[in-house]
N, C-alpha and C positions, 0 to 999 in steps of 0.2 A: 168482757168476753161478750161477743154478741150472740143472739141466737142463733144456730143453726138448722140450716132444710135438712128433712128426712128423705130418705128414699123410700119407696115402698116396694114391699116384696112382695108374693104371690105364692104358695106353696103348695103343691101336688102332692103326690103320692109321699113325695120324699122332700128333702129343702134343699136350696142351690140360692149364689147369692152371683153378685158380682166385683168387678173389680176397676183400677185403678190405680196409677203411680203415686208415689209420697214426696209431703213435702214436709219435712221435719216439723217443721216450728207450728203448725195447726191442722186440726182434722174439719171435719167433717161430721154430720149424723146418718148412721144410715139405720135407717128402720126398717124391720123384719115384719113380717105377717106370714107366718105359717101354717099349711094349712095339711091336715094329714087324717087317711084315714083313719077309725076308729079301730081296726081290726088292728093295726102296727102300732097305734098310739098306745096301748096298753103295753107294751114291751119296753117303752122310750122311757128312761128316766130322768136325763136330759139331753142339749144344744150344745155343740164346741163349736163356736166361730172362729177361726184364723183366716187371717189374708197373709197371700202373699206377692210379693212384687214380681214385677219383669212375666205377668203374667200369660200372654201371647205366645212367650216360649212354654209354657209348659202343657201338658196335656192332660184333661180333667180326667178323660176317659183312665190314664194313670193313676191319678193324683184319690179315683175315687174306688179304687181295689182295693185299698188295705188302709190303716191309721195316716195318718199326716206326718205323726211324728217319724216313724219309721222311714220317710221317704224324705225329708228336708231336714236339715242342719235347724237347729234353732234360732241361732243367729238371721237364718232367711224368713223370718217369721214376724212379721211387720206388730212392732207395739201398738196396743189399741186399747179405748179408756171404753170403761161399760159405763151404765146410768149411776150406778153408784158413785164413780169417781176411780173405779179401780183399775187400774192399767197391767196390762197384761201381751204376753205372745200370745194366748188362749183367752176367750174369755166361755164362761159353761153358766149356760142360763138350765135350771128347772124345767123340769116339764111339766106343765101346767094348762095345757089344752080346754079351751071351756068346750059347751056341749057340740057346737060344729064342729069342731077339731082344730079350732083355729090359735094361737098362741102370738103375741106379739113382745119383740124385742128392737133393742137401738145400741149401738154402740162409735163411737168418736171416732174416724178413720185419718190418718193423712189427706190433706188436699195431694193430689197428685194424677198419674196417669198410668195405665198398664199393671193392673190388679188381680189377682185372683182370691174367690171371695170362697172358703168351704167351709159350709154346717155340717159337722158329723152328728150322728144318732147315735147317742149311747145308751147301753142297757140302762134297769135297774139295778142289775147286780153290783157287788162290791169286789175286787175291782171290776170297772163296768168293763162290756166289751162292745168294740165297734159293732153295729149296726147296720151300715152305711151310710153315705155323706152323696152332697153334691154341688156341684161348684155353677158358675157361670163368670163372664168377663166385662170386667165393666173398664172401658176406654180410659175413663176420665173420672171425678170428683174435682167439685168445684165449691171454694169456699160459701158459694151465695149457691143458688136454684137449681137445684138437681132433678132431672127428669125423673119418674115410676122406673124403676127393671122390675121386671116380673120372672120370678124363681124359676128355674128348671127343675122338676121332680127329685128325689134323693133316690138313687139309684139301690137299693135296697142288697145288701154284696155281706155278710156279718164275714170277718174273721177272727182268726186268732192273735188280736194283740190287744193288748192293755193303749186306749187310745189319747189317755190323760198327759197332757202338757203341764209343764209346771208352770207359773207366770215369769 
């Protein structure tokens, strides 16, 4: 398998990503760079990344109001792969923010068009609480070079839900 290109994402006070539609046979690395203010960062225990098809038919504002797992069926979530080789309908990354409030993550998503990628900020508590999320649209993801995508800020909207999505 050839090396896959990465999409770079920057983050403001929260997280967001892009989207593109799938081809089940291959994926491309999606690199994420998150930036969080230190005041918010102290509450975050993990970030959960999910990808949905038919991104333009979905409203990010609606998806950001509460846990994604309460709003979509599990079969609507695209199976993605983490840098450790594990596949799942959601990838969880432990919060490990640098002193400057940044963190890098990556995931392989299928090549395609019209995805929405959502990053949820999860609390340090057990079970985790939903602290907020971010999403952006990505028109396409190719197996070759992808242009960088700048992520929109996470909308902090604590909700009473357990955001945990089973692999």
